[in-house]
N, CA, C and O atoms as a Maestro MAE file, in Angstrom:
{
 s_m_m2io_version
 :::
 2.0.0
}

f_m_ct {
 s_m_title
 :::
 protein
 m_atom[288] {
  # First column is atom index #
  i_m_mmod_type
  r_m_x_coord
  r_m_y_coord
  r_m_z_coord
  i_m_residue_number
  s_m_chain_name
  s_m_pdb_residue_name
  s_m_pdb_atom_name
  i_m_atomic_number
  :::
  1 25 120.323 15.480 105.677 1 A "UNK " " N  " 7
  2 3 120.846 15.619 106.993 1 A "UNK " " CA " 6
  3 2 120.120 14.624 107.891 1 A "UNK " " C  " 6
  4 15 118.890 14.568 107.865 1 A "UNK " " O  " 8
  5 25 120.834 13.849 108.672 2 A "UNK " " N  " 7
  6 3 120.221 12.857 109.554 2 A "UNK " " CA " 6
  7 2 120.704 13.040 110.978 2 A "UNK " " C  " 6
  8 15 121.772 13.598 111.231 2 A "UNK " " O  " 8
  9 25 119.900 12.559 111.889 3 A "UNK " " N  " 7
  10 3 120.226 12.680 113.311 3 A "UNK " " CA " 6
  11 2 121.255 11.648 113.731 3 A "UNK " " C  " 6
  12 15 121.342 10.563 113.158 3 A "UNK " " O  " 8
  13 25 122.025 12.004 114.735 4 A "UNK " " N  " 7
  14 3 122.872 11.061 115.445 4 A "UNK " " CA " 6
  15 2 122.147 10.754 116.738 4 A "UNK " " C  " 6
  16 15 121.559 11.653 117.339 4 A "UNK " " O  " 8
  17 25 122.173 9.525 117.174 5 A "UNK " " N  " 7
  18 3 121.415 9.153 118.365 5 A "UNK " " CA " 6
  19 2 122.138 9.621 119.622 5 A "UNK " " C  " 6
  20 15 123.188 9.086 119.979 5 A "UNK " " O  " 8
  21 25 121.565 10.631 120.295 6 A "UNK " " N  " 7
  22 3 122.100 11.145 121.549 6 A "UNK " " CA " 6
  23 2 120.912 11.506 122.418 6 A "UNK " " C  " 6
  24 15 120.031 12.253 121.990 6 A "UNK " " O  " 8
  25 25 120.881 10.991 123.618 7 A "UNK " " N  " 7
  26 3 119.716 11.143 124.477 7 A "UNK " " CA " 6
  27 2 119.597 12.493 125.164 7 A "UNK " " C  " 6
  28 15 118.494 12.877 125.553 7 A "UNK " " O  " 8
  29 25 120.678 13.218 125.324 8 A "UNK " " N  " 7
  30 3 120.615 14.438 126.121 8 A "UNK " " CA " 6
  31 2 120.723 15.716 125.293 8 A "UNK " " C  " 6
  32 15 121.000 16.784 125.837 8 A "UNK " " O  " 8
  33 25 120.506 15.613 123.979 9 A "UNK " " N  " 7
  34 3 120.698 16.759 123.104 9 A "UNK " " CA " 6
  35 2 119.486 16.934 122.192 9 A "UNK " " C  " 6
  36 15 118.933 15.962 121.678 9 A "UNK " " O  " 8
  37 25 119.085 18.185 122.002 10 A "UNK " " N  " 7
  38 3 118.074 18.514 121.000 10 A "UNK " " CA " 6
  39 2 118.664 19.563 120.066 10 A "UNK " " C  " 6
  40 15 119.599 20.276 120.429 10 A "UNK " " O  " 8
  41 25 118.117 19.648 118.876 11 A "UNK " " N  " 7
  42 3 118.564 20.608 117.887 11 A "UNK " " CA " 6
  43 2 117.408 21.539 117.564 11 A "UNK " " C  " 6
  44 15 116.303 21.084 117.272 11 A "UNK " " O  " 8
  45 25 117.659 22.843 117.615 12 A "UNK " " N  " 7
  46 3 116.683 23.826 117.176 12 A "UNK " " CA " 6
  47 2 117.116 24.248 115.781 12 A "UNK " " C  " 6
  48 15 118.275 24.602 115.564 12 A "UNK " " O  " 8
  49 25 116.175 24.210 114.831 13 A "UNK " " N  " 7
  50 3 116.478 24.646 113.463 13 A "UNK " " CA " 6
  51 2 115.557 25.787 113.092 13 A "UNK " " C  " 6
  52 15 114.340 25.693 113.246 13 A "UNK " " O  " 8
  53 25 116.147 26.873 112.599 14 A "UNK " " N  " 7
  54 3 115.395 28.010 112.075 14 A "UNK " " CA " 6
  55 2 115.692 28.058 110.586 14 A "UNK " " C  " 6
  56 15 116.841 28.233 110.182 14 A "UNK " " O  " 8
  57 25 114.662 27.903 109.775 15 A "UNK " " N  " 7
  58 3 114.836 27.984 108.336 15 A "UNK " " CA " 6
  59 2 114.641 29.448 107.935 15 A "UNK " " C  " 6
  60 15 113.523 29.963 107.959 15 A "UNK " " O  " 8
  61 25 115.721 30.098 107.574 16 A "UNK " " N  " 7
  62 3 115.685 31.514 107.237 16 A "UNK " " CA " 6
  63 2 115.148 31.700 105.817 16 A "UNK " " C  " 6
  64 15 114.284 32.544 105.578 16 A "UNK " " O  " 8
  65 25 115.665 30.910 104.884 17 A "UNK " " N  " 7
  66 3 115.219 30.944 103.491 17 A "UNK " " CA " 6
  67 2 115.152 29.521 102.974 17 A "UNK " " C  " 6
  68 15 115.910 28.659 103.419 17 A "UNK " " O  " 8
  69 25 114.252 29.270 102.041 18 A "UNK " " N  " 7
  70 3 114.163 27.967 101.395 18 A "UNK " " CA " 6
  71 2 112.893 27.226 101.773 18 A "UNK " " C  " 6
  72 15 112.098 27.690 102.589 18 A "UNK " " O  " 8
  73 25 112.723 26.062 101.158 19 A "UNK " " N  " 7
  74 3 111.555 25.212 101.391 19 A "UNK " " CA " 6
  75 2 111.988 23.758 101.440 19 A "UNK " " C  " 6
  76 15 113.001 23.377 100.854 19 A "UNK " " O  " 8
  77 25 111.211 22.953 102.144 20 A "UNK " " N  " 7
  78 3 111.498 21.529 102.221 20 A "UNK " " CA " 6
  79 2 110.524 20.840 103.138 20 A "UNK " " C  " 6
  80 15 109.375 21.257 103.284 20 A "UNK " " O  " 8
  81 25 111.002 19.769 103.760 21 A "UNK " " N  " 7
  82 3 110.168 19.049 104.713 21 A "UNK " " CA " 6
  83 2 111.028 18.407 105.774 21 A "UNK " " C  " 6
  84 15 112.210 18.129 105.571 21 A "UNK " " O  " 8
  85 25 110.399 18.178 106.918 22 A "UNK " " N  " 7
  86 3 111.032 17.490 108.039 22 A "UNK " " CA " 6
  87 2 110.249 16.209 108.270 22 A "UNK " " C  " 6
  88 15 109.019 16.227 108.325 22 A "UNK " " O  " 8
  89 25 110.959 15.101 108.403 23 A "UNK " " N  " 7
  90 3 110.320 13.815 108.683 23 A "UNK " " CA " 6
  91 2 110.835 13.294 110.020 23 A "UNK " " C  " 6
  92 15 112.041 13.233 110.260 23 A "UNK " " O  " 8
  93 25 109.893 12.921 110.883 24 A "UNK " " N  " 7
  94 3 110.215 12.286 112.169 24 A "UNK " " CA " 6
  95 2 109.394 11.015 112.199 24 A "UNK " " C  " 6
  96 15 108.171 11.052 112.327 24 A "UNK " " O  " 8
  97 25 110.091 9.871 112.077 25 A "UNK " " N  " 7
  98 3 109.364 8.605 111.953 25 A "UNK " " CA " 6
  99 2 108.481 8.654 110.718 25 A "UNK " " C  " 6
  100 15 108.945 9.072 109.658 25 A "UNK " " O  " 8
  101 25 107.224 8.240 110.820 26 A "UNK " " N  " 7
  102 3 106.338 8.230 109.656 26 A "UNK " " CA " 6
  103 2 105.682 9.588 109.370 26 A "UNK " " C  " 6
  104 15 105.002 9.736 108.355 26 A "UNK " " O  " 8
  105 25 105.874 10.570 110.241 27 A "UNK " " N  " 7
  106 3 105.222 11.870 110.079 27 A "UNK " " CA " 6
  107 2 106.135 12.851 109.359 27 A "UNK " " C  " 6
  108 15 107.339 12.893 109.614 27 A "UNK " " O  " 8
  109 25 105.548 13.652 108.446 28 A "UNK " " N  " 7
  110 3 106.307 14.683 107.757 28 A "UNK " " CA " 6
  111 2 105.572 16.013 107.860 28 A "UNK " " C  " 6
  112 15 104.350 16.057 108.004 28 A "UNK " " O  " 8
  113 25 106.337 17.090 107.783 29 A "UNK " " N  " 7
  114 3 105.762 18.435 107.799 29 A "UNK " " CA " 6
  115 2 106.532 19.292 106.808 29 A "UNK " " C  " 6
  116 15 107.760 19.232 106.739 29 A "UNK " " O  " 8
  117 25 105.795 20.092 106.040 30 A "UNK " " N  " 7
  118 3 106.434 21.028 105.129 30 A "UNK " " CA " 6
  119 2 106.989 22.185 105.948 30 A "UNK " " C  " 6
  120 15 106.386 22.607 106.935 30 A "UNK " " O  " 8
  121 25 108.149 22.696 105.525 31 A "UNK " " N  " 7
  122 3 108.764 23.827 106.207 31 A "UNK " " CA " 6
  123 2 109.112 24.899 105.185 31 A "UNK " " C  " 6
  124 15 109.420 24.603 104.031 31 A "UNK " " O  " 8
  125 25 109.058 26.144 105.630 32 A "UNK " " N  " 7
  126 3 109.375 27.273 104.770 32 A "UNK " " CA " 6
  127 2 110.073 28.358 105.562 32 A "UNK " " C  " 6
  128 15 110.395 28.174 106.736 32 A "UNK " " O  " 8
  129 25 110.307 29.492 104.913 33 A "UNK " " N  " 7
  130 3 111.024 30.586 105.566 33 A "UNK " " CA " 6
  131 2 110.383 30.989 106.895 33 A "UNK " " C  " 6
  132 15 109.160 31.071 107.003 33 A "UNK " " O  " 8
  133 25 111.202 31.234 107.881 34 A "UNK " " N  " 7
  134 3 110.823 31.656 109.231 34 A "UNK " " CA " 6
  135 2 110.277 30.534 110.100 34 A "UNK " " C  " 6
  136 15 109.885 30.790 111.239 34 A "UNK " " O  " 8
  137 25 110.235 29.298 109.606 35 A "UNK " " N  " 7
  138 3 109.783 28.181 110.444 35 A "UNK " " CA " 6
  139 2 110.875 27.802 111.439 35 A "UNK " " C  " 6
  140 15 112.063 27.803 111.116 35 A "UNK " " O  " 8
  141 25 110.446 27.482 112.645 36 A "UNK " " N  " 7
  142 3 111.348 27.057 113.717 36 A "UNK " " CA " 6
  143 2 110.862 25.710 114.202 36 A "UNK " " C  " 6
  144 15 109.672 25.539 114.466 36 A "UNK " " O  " 8
  145 25 111.767 24.745 114.323 37 A "UNK " " N  " 7
  146 3 111.348 23.454 114.842 37 A "UNK " " CA " 6
  147 2 112.426 22.838 115.703 37 A "UNK " " C  " 6
  148 15 113.606 23.169 115.593 37 A "UNK " " O  " 8
  149 25 111.993 21.933 116.563 38 A "UNK " " N  " 7
  150 3 112.847 21.268 117.541 38 A "UNK " " CA " 6
  151 2 113.020 19.824 117.128 38 A "UNK " " C  " 6
  152 15 112.036 19.126 116.885 38 A "UNK " " O  " 8
  153 25 114.264 19.364 117.045 39 A "UNK " " N  " 7
  154 3 114.570 17.992 116.647 39 A "UNK " " CA " 6
  155 2 115.222 17.264 117.813 39 A "UNK " " C  " 6
  156 15 116.272 17.674 118.307 39 A "UNK " " O  " 8
  157 25 114.596 16.194 118.240 40 A "UNK " " N  " 7
  158 3 115.121 15.361 119.325 40 A "UNK " " CA " 6
  159 2 116.156 14.424 118.722 40 A "UNK " " C  " 6
  160 15 115.813 13.574 117.899 40 A "UNK " " O  " 8
  161 25 117.417 14.566 119.118 41 A "UNK " " N  " 7
  162 3 118.474 13.750 118.517 41 A "UNK " " CA " 6
  163 2 118.436 12.293 118.957 41 A "UNK " " C  " 6
  164 15 119.189 11.470 118.435 41 A "UNK " " O  " 8
  165 25 117.569 11.964 119.911 42 A "UNK " " N  " 7
  166 3 117.401 10.570 120.310 42 A "UNK " " CA " 6
  167 2 116.434 9.845 119.367 42 A "UNK " " C  " 6
  168 15 116.331 8.619 119.406 42 A "UNK " " O  " 8
  169 25 115.721 10.606 118.516 43 A "UNK " " N  " 7
  170 3 114.766 10.011 117.567 43 A "UNK " " CA " 6
  171 2 115.344 10.073 116.164 43 A "UNK " " C  " 6
  172 15 116.244 10.866 115.887 43 A "UNK " " O  " 8
  173 25 114.828 9.238 115.290 44 A "UNK " " N  " 7
  174 3 115.250 9.212 113.899 44 A "UNK " " CA " 6
  175 2 114.513 10.321 113.149 44 A "UNK " " C  " 6
  176 15 113.284 10.297 113.079 44 A "UNK " " O  " 8
  177 25 115.232 11.286 112.592 45 A "UNK " " N  " 7
  178 3 114.606 12.379 111.850 45 A "UNK " " CA " 6
  179 2 115.402 12.672 110.589 45 A "UNK " " C  " 6
  180 15 116.554 12.263 110.447 45 A "UNK " " O  " 8
  181 25 114.759 13.388 109.682 46 A "UNK " " N  " 7
  182 3 115.402 13.734 108.415 46 A "UNK " " CA " 6
  183 2 114.890 15.104 107.952 46 A "UNK " " C  " 6
  184 15 113.693 15.378 108.030 46 A "UNK " " O  " 8
  185 25 115.784 15.951 107.478 47 A "UNK " " N  " 7
  186 3 115.421 17.240 106.901 47 A "UNK " " CA " 6
  187 2 115.769 17.183 105.420 47 A "UNK " " C  " 6
  188 15 116.906 16.887 105.055 47 A "UNK " " O  " 8
  189 25 114.788 17.466 104.571 48 A "UNK " " N  " 7
  190 3 115.011 17.523 103.120 48 A "UNK " " CA " 6
  191 2 114.704 18.939 102.665 48 A "UNK " " C  " 6
  192 15 113.580 19.416 102.821 48 A "UNK " " O  " 8
  193 25 115.699 19.611 102.103 49 A "UNK " " N  " 7
  194 3 115.496 20.966 101.605 49 A "UNK " " CA " 6
  195 2 115.522 20.920 100.086 49 A "UNK " " C  " 6
  196 15 116.456 20.389 99.486 49 A "UNK " " O  " 8
  197 25 114.477 21.486 99.466 50 A "UNK " " N  " 7
  198 3 114.270 21.357 98.023 50 A "UNK " " CA " 6
  199 2 114.753 22.566 97.227 50 A "UNK " " C  " 6
  200 15 114.689 22.551 95.998 50 A "UNK " " O  " 8
  201 25 115.229 23.602 97.893 51 A "UNK " " N  " 7
  202 3 115.694 24.812 97.225 51 A "UNK " " CA " 6
  203 2 116.993 25.252 97.891 51 A "UNK " " C  " 6
  204 15 117.414 24.685 98.899 51 A "UNK " " O  " 8
  205 25 117.613 26.262 97.314 52 A "UNK " " N  " 7
  206 3 118.727 26.888 98.026 52 A "UNK " " CA " 6
  207 2 118.182 27.354 99.366 52 A "UNK " " C  " 6
  208 15 117.020 27.749 99.457 52 A "UNK " " O  " 8
  209 25 118.998 27.314 100.396 53 A "UNK " " N  " 7
  210 3 118.467 27.631 101.719 53 A "UNK " " CA " 6
  211 2 119.499 28.337 102.580 53 A "UNK " " C  " 6
  212 15 120.698 28.318 102.303 53 A "UNK " " O  " 8
  213 25 118.995 28.953 103.623 54 A "UNK " " N  " 7
  214 3 119.799 29.500 104.709 54 A "UNK " " CA " 6
  215 2 119.118 29.034 105.985 54 A "UNK " " C  " 6
  216 15 117.908 29.198 106.145 54 A "UNK " " O  " 8
  217 25 119.889 28.456 106.888 55 A "UNK " " N  " 7
  218 3 119.309 27.911 108.109 55 A "UNK " " CA " 6
  219 2 120.256 28.149 109.282 55 A "UNK " " C  " 6
  220 15 121.467 28.292 109.113 55 A "UNK " " O  " 8
  221 25 119.668 28.186 110.465 56 A "UNK " " N  " 7
  222 3 120.435 28.297 111.699 56 A "UNK " " CA " 6
  223 2 120.145 27.048 112.525 56 A "UNK " " C  " 6
  224 15 118.986 26.724 112.785 56 A "UNK " " O  " 8
  225 25 121.195 26.355 112.934 57 A "UNK " " N  " 7
  226 3 121.065 25.180 113.781 57 A "UNK " " CA " 6
  227 2 121.705 25.492 115.132 57 A "UNK " " C  " 6
  228 15 122.833 25.980 115.198 57 A "UNK " " O  " 8
  229 25 120.973 25.206 116.205 58 A "UNK " " N  " 7
  230 3 121.497 25.400 117.551 58 A "UNK " " CA " 6
  231 2 121.316 24.097 118.308 58 A "UNK " " C  " 6
  232 15 120.200 23.594 118.431 58 A "UNK " " O  " 8
  233 25 122.405 23.556 118.811 59 A "UNK " " N  " 7
  234 3 122.353 22.321 119.590 59 A "UNK " " CA " 6
  235 2 122.215 22.681 121.067 59 A "UNK " " C  " 6
  236 15 123.010 23.452 121.603 59 A "UNK " " O  " 8
  237 25 121.203 22.117 121.716 60 A "UNK " " N  " 7
  238 3 120.974 22.369 123.141 60 A "UNK " " CA " 6
  239 2 121.207 21.080 123.917 60 A "UNK " " C  " 6
  240 15 120.611 20.044 123.622 60 A "UNK " " O  " 8
  241 25 122.068 21.161 124.896 61 A "UNK " " N  " 7
  242 3 122.382 19.982 125.704 61 A "UNK " " CA " 6
  243 2 122.002 20.260 127.146 61 A "UNK " " C  " 6
  244 15 122.252 21.344 127.674 61 A "UNK " " O  " 8
  245 25 121.399 19.271 127.770 62 A "UNK " " N  " 7
  246 3 121.051 19.404 129.185 62 A "UNK " " CA " 6
  247 2 122.325 19.354 130.017 62 A "UNK " " C  " 6
  248 15 123.181 18.490 129.829 62 A "UNK " " O  " 8
  249 25 122.426 20.300 130.938 63 A "UNK " " N  " 7
  250 3 123.561 20.346 131.851 63 A "UNK " " CA " 6
  251 2 123.009 20.454 133.258 63 A "UNK " " C  " 6
  252 15 122.145 21.286 133.534 63 A "UNK " " O  " 8
  253 25 123.505 19.618 134.136 64 A "UNK " " N  " 7
  254 3 123.094 19.680 135.532 64 A "UNK " " CA " 6
  255 2 124.222 20.311 136.324 64 A "UNK " " C  " 6
  256 15 125.396 19.985 136.148 64 A "UNK " " O  " 8
  257 25 123.833 21.220 137.199 65 A "UNK " " N  " 7
  258 3 124.814 21.955 137.965 65 A "UNK " " CA " 6
  259 2 124.315 22.131 139.388 65 A "UNK " " C  " 6
  260 15 123.129 22.365 139.619 65 A "UNK " " O  " 8
  261 25 125.215 22.019 140.319 66 A "UNK " " N  " 7
  262 3 124.884 22.311 141.713 66 A "UNK " " CA " 6
  263 2 125.995 23.226 142.232 66 A "UNK " " C  " 6
  264 15 127.140 23.129 141.791 66 A "UNK " " O  " 8
  265 25 125.660 24.098 143.153 67 A "UNK " " N  " 7
  266 3 126.701 24.997 143.698 67 A "UNK " " CA " 6
  267 2 127.866 24.230 144.313 67 A "UNK " " C  " 6
  268 15 129.002 24.704 144.280 67 A "UNK " " O  " 8
  269 25 127.601 23.058 144.869 68 A "UNK " " N  " 7
  270 3 128.669 22.273 145.486 68 A "UNK " " CA " 6
  271 2 129.673 21.746 144.472 68 A "UNK " " C  " 6
  272 15 130.862 21.631 144.771 68 A "UNK " " O  " 8
  273 25 129.199 21.425 143.274 69 A "UNK " " N  " 7
  274 3 130.092 20.824 142.288 69 A "UNK " " CA " 6
  275 2 131.021 21.844 141.655 69 A "UNK " " C  " 6
  276 15 132.149 21.511 141.292 69 A "UNK " " O  " 8
  277 25 130.562 23.091 141.515 70 A "UNK " " N  " 7
  278 3 131.316 24.180 140.920 70 A "UNK " " CA " 6
  279 2 131.846 23.855 139.522 70 A "UNK " " C  " 6
  280 15 132.813 24.462 139.061 70 A "UNK " " O  " 8
  281 25 131.225 22.924 138.876 71 A "UNK " " N  " 7
  282 3 131.618 22.594 137.501 71 A "UNK " " CA " 6
  283 2 130.404 22.043 136.740 71 A "UNK " " C  " 6
  284 15 129.415 21.625 137.342 71 A "UNK " " O  " 8
  285 25 130.499 22.052 135.436 72 A "UNK " " N  " 7
  286 3 129.446 21.504 134.575 72 A "UNK " " CA " 6
  287 2 129.768 20.088 134.226 72 A "UNK " " C  " 6
  288 15 129.006 19.442 133.506 72 A "UNK " " O  " 8
  :::
 }
 m_bond[287] {
  # First column is bond index #
  i_m_from
  i_m_to
  i_m_order
  :::
  1 1 2 1
  2 2 3 1
  3 3 4 2
  4 3 5 1
  5 5 6 1
  6 6 7 1
  7 7 8 2
  8 7 9 1
  9 9 10 1
  10 10 11 1
  11 11 12 2
  12 11 13 1
  13 13 14 1
  14 14 15 1
  15 15 16 2
  16 15 17 1
  17 17 18 1
  18 18 19 1
  19 19 20 2
  20 19 21 1
  21 21 22 1
  22 22 23 1
  23 23 24 2
  24 23 25 1
  25 25 26 1
  26 26 27 1
  27 27 28 2
  28 27 29 1
  29 29 30 1
  30 30 31 1
  31 31 32 2
  32 31 33 1
  33 33 34 1
  34 34 35 1
  35 35 36 2
  36 35 37 1
  37 37 38 1
  38 38 39 1
  39 39 40 2
  40 39 41 1
  41 41 42 1
  42 42 43 1
  43 43 44 2
  44 43 45 1
  45 45 46 1
  46 46 47 1
  47 47 48 2
  48 47 49 1
  49 49 50 1
  50 50 51 1
  51 51 52 2
  52 51 53 1
  53 53 54 1
  54 54 55 1
  55 55 56 2
  56 55 57 1
  57 57 58 1
  58 58 59 1
  59 59 60 2
  60 59 61 1
  61 61 62 1
  62 62 63 1
  63 63 64 2
  64 63 65 1
  65 65 66 1
  66 66 67 1
  67 67 68 2
  68 67 69 1
  69 69 70 1
  70 70 71 1
  71 71 72 2
  72 71 73 1
  73 73 74 1
  74 74 75 1
  75 75 76 2
  76 75 77 1
  77 77 78 1
  78 78 79 1
  79 79 80 2
  80 79 81 1
  81 81 82 1
  82 82 83 1
  83 83 84 2
  84 83 85 1
  85 85 86 1
  86 86 87 1
  87 87 88 2
  88 87 89 1
  89 89 90 1
  90 90 91 1
  91 91 92 2
  92 91 93 1
  93 93 94 1
  94 94 95 1
  95 95 96 2
  96 95 97 1
  97 97 98 1
  98 98 99 1
  99 99 100 2
  100 99 101 1
  101 101 102 1
  102 102 103 1
  103 103 104 2
  104 103 105 1
  105 105 106 1
  106 106 107 1
  107 107 108 2
  108 107 109 1
  109 109 110 1
  110 110 111 1
  111 111 112 2
  112 111 113 1
  113 113 114 1
  114 114 115 1
  115 115 116 2
  116 115 117 1
  117 117 118 1
  118 118 119 1
  119 119 120 2
  120 119 121 1
  121 121 122 1
  122 122 123 1
  123 123 124 2
  124 123 125 1
  125 125 126 1
  126 126 127 1
  127 127 128 2
  128 127 129 1
  129 129 130 1
  130 130 131 1
  131 131 132 2
  132 131 133 1
  133 133 134 1
  134 134 135 1
  135 135 136 2
  136 135 137 1
  137 137 138 1
  138 138 139 1
  139 139 140 2
  140 139 141 1
  141 141 142 1
  142 142 143 1
  143 143 144 2
  144 143 145 1
  145 145 146 1
  146 146 147 1
  147 147 148 2
  148 147 149 1
  149 149 150 1
  150 150 151 1
  151 151 152 2
  152 151 153 1
  153 153 154 1
  154 154 155 1
  155 155 156 2
  156 155 157 1
  157 157 158 1
  158 158 159 1
  159 159 160 2
  160 159 161 1
  161 161 162 1
  162 162 163 1
  163 163 164 2
  164 163 165 1
  165 165 166 1
  166 166 167 1
  167 167 168 2
  168 167 169 1
  169 169 170 1
  170 170 171 1
  171 171 172 2
  172 171 173 1
  173 173 174 1
  174 174 175 1
  175 175 176 2
  176 175 177 1
  177 177 178 1
  178 178 179 1
  179 179 180 2
  180 179 181 1
  181 181 182 1
  182 182 183 1
  183 183 184 2
  184 183 185 1
  185 185 186 1
  186 186 187 1
  187 187 188 2
  188 187 189 1
  189 189 190 1
  190 190 191 1
  191 191 192 2
  192 191 193 1
  193 193 194 1
  194 194 195 1
  195 195 196 2
  196 195 197 1
  197 197 198 1
  198 198 199 1
  199 199 200 2
  200 199 201 1
  201 201 202 1
  202 202 203 1
  203 203 204 2
  204 203 205 1
  205 205 206 1
  206 206 207 1
  207 207 208 2
  208 207 209 1
  209 209 210 1
  210 210 211 1
  211 211 212 2
  212 211 213 1
  213 213 214 1
  214 214 215 1
  215 215 216 2
  216 215 217 1
  217 217 218 1
  218 218 219 1
  219 219 220 2
  220 219 221 1
  221 221 222 1
  222 222 223 1
  223 223 224 2
  224 223 225 1
  225 225 226 1
  226 226 227 1
  227 227 228 2
  228 227 229 1
  229 229 230 1
  230 230 231 1
  231 231 232 2
  232 231 233 1
  233 233 234 1
  234 234 235 1
  235 235 236 2
  236 235 237 1
  237 237 238 1
  238 238 239 1
  239 239 240 2
  240 239 241 1
  241 241 242 1
  242 242 243 1
  243 243 244 2
  244 243 245 1
  245 245 246 1
  246 246 247 1
  247 247 248 2
  248 247 249 1
  249 249 250 1
  250 250 251 1
  251 251 252 2
  252 251 253 1
  253 253 254 1
  254 254 255 1
  255 255 256 2
  256 255 257 1
  257 257 258 1
  258 258 259 1
  259 259 260 2
  260 259 261 1
  261 261 262 1
  262 262 263 1
  263 263 264 2
  264 263 265 1
  265 265 266 1
  266 266 267 1
  267 267 268 2
  268 267 269 1
  269 269 270 1
  270 270 271 1
  271 271 272 2
  272 271 273 1
  273 273 274 1
  274 274 275 1
  275 275 276 2
  276 275 277 1
  277 277 278 1
  278 278 279 1
  279 279 280 2
  280 279 281 1
  281 281 282 1
  282 282 283 1
  283 283 284 2
  284 283 285 1
  285 285 286 1
  286 286 287 1
  287 287 288 2
  :::
 }
}
């Protein structure tokens, strides 16, 4: 799984089951069940899962709102 370059969006990943690693640039971290991490979609990242897995991905986008605009 690889990131798409978008400046205003981040991805929250919760690894429910499974094991693997997350790489952001030259840095890597091992991940396992119940780990939660934040992925900046403006940066180059990679998730490698080495076992069967269950994961939850939530995309968070910044939205600016003012009462005058009455819209997102």
